[in-house]
N, C-alpha and C positions, 0 to 999 in steps of 0.2 A: 385480540392481538393480531396485527397484520402488519405486512411489511410497509404499508403506508403511515402506520401510527408509532411505530417504532422509531426513538430518534437515534441519530447518531452517537449521541452523547451516552447512550445506553450501551455501546459496543466498543466505543473508542478507548484505545490505551492511552492514559495520560503520562505514561514513561516514555517519553521519545527521547531516542538515541541520536545525538549529533556529533558533526564533525564540523571544524572550521574549513570555509572554503580554501584557506591556503596551505592545508595538509594534501597529503598523497592518498593513491589507491590504497597503499599497504596500510595507513591510518585506518581508513574506513573500513578495510578487511580485518582488521584486528579488532575494531569495535565490534562487529558484526559476528564474529568469531567467538569473542570474550561473552556475548549475551546471547547469542544462540538465534541471531534475527538475520532476517533475507534482506535489510536496508538500513542506511541511515540516512537522516536528513542534515543536507548541508546547509550551514547558518555563515552569516556573513562575519567578520573578524573584528568588525566595529565595536563589538561589545554586545551589541543589543539582542544577539540570538535570533536575528531576522531570518527565516529559513527562503534559501534562494534556490535550493535544488534538492535532487535526491540521488542516490548511488545504490544501486540494487545489485544482488548477485548476478542478475543477466547483464547489467552494466559492466561488471568486472569482467565476464566473459567475453563480451563484446570488444573490452579494451584490450584484454591480454590474446585474442585471437589476431590482433593487427599485426602480431610479431614484431612490435616496436618497442624494444627493453625500456626506452627513454619515456615511454606514455606511463609507466608505472611511478616515475618521479613526477609527472606533471602536477599542478596544483589541481584540487578536485574541481574548481570552477571551469578550468578547461574542459574536462570530461563527464561533468555530472549531467544528468538528465534534467531538463529544464524545457518549458516552463514546469513550475510545481503547481498541481493542482489542489486545491483546498475545497473546504466544505464547512459550512455553520455546524454547530452541536445540534442545534434545532432542527437541522434537515432531516428527512425522514431517511430510511434504509432505502426506499425504493429510489429517492433522489439520487442515494451515494450509487446504487447500482447503475442507474442512466449513466450518471456522470462517467463512472468508470469503462461502462461498455462505449460509450461515445468517445471516451479519449484512449479506449484501449490500454487501460493502466489497472493495476491491482491495489494500488495503495493511495489513499488521502490524508492530507495533513488536515486537520479538524484546527480550526483558528476562529477567536472570538471576534465581538463586534469591532475590536480595535484592530483586527487583523494579525493577534498575537496566537502564535502556536499554543494549542491547549492539549493536543493529543493527534494519534495517528489513528486509523482504521484502514485495515485490510480486507481483500475479498474473504480470506481465511476466517477472519470475525464473523462475517456475515454467513458463512457456509455453517459454521459452527451452531450458530444460534437457529438457522433452519434445519439443521440436521437434527437438533434436541426437541423440535416443536412440530408435530405431524401436522397441524394447522397451516403452519408456514410452509412447510414441503409441499402440501397439496396445494397453496397459493402459488408457490413458485413455479411448479410444474402445469397448474391449473390453466384453464382457458383465458383466464382475464389478465395473465401475465404475458408482455409482449414478446411476438416472436422475432423481434429485432435484437434481442439478447441472447442470440444463438451463442457467442463466445463465452459468456457467461455461464449459460447451461453445460457448455462442453468442460468449463473448467469446475463447476460444481460435482458433476459426474465422474471428472477424475479423482477429484478430493474425496468423493464416497467411496469411489472403488479403491483408493488407497487406506482409506481408514478401515474399510470391512475386510480388506485383505492384507493388512500391511506386510505379512511374512512372504508374498508372492514376488 
């Protein structure tokens, strides 16, 4: 097993939480809080559930830091992060890491061949499998892994530190 042979479908979470694009930040925050998650996918109100953007905890902080109370009431389509980056379930974890690193994102929406959302995969999902498998850990930090992934390395190191010493 290595990062090039593990497919995204093995790590993705098929239970994606969504909010319609006409809802506001408070609606998105409520879904995140109720489900103990760090993001929601914004979907069209047309009824087909097409993903069009994402709202993350970081987006909420960015929006609230502008000290404009009206932003809380804006429709999500005005304040969501876009474009939404997607990946196919057959793609490898290496492909996912590369895309996340290149786009400086932490989450990918998994879509099938018809471009329908079937799941979500986060960097934490990747970090968990690397952490549990010593050969993947060696590969991740080894000589064959791209030095261009500095940001991902740093996040993984932070993840490991937080999980090794959670009470600090």
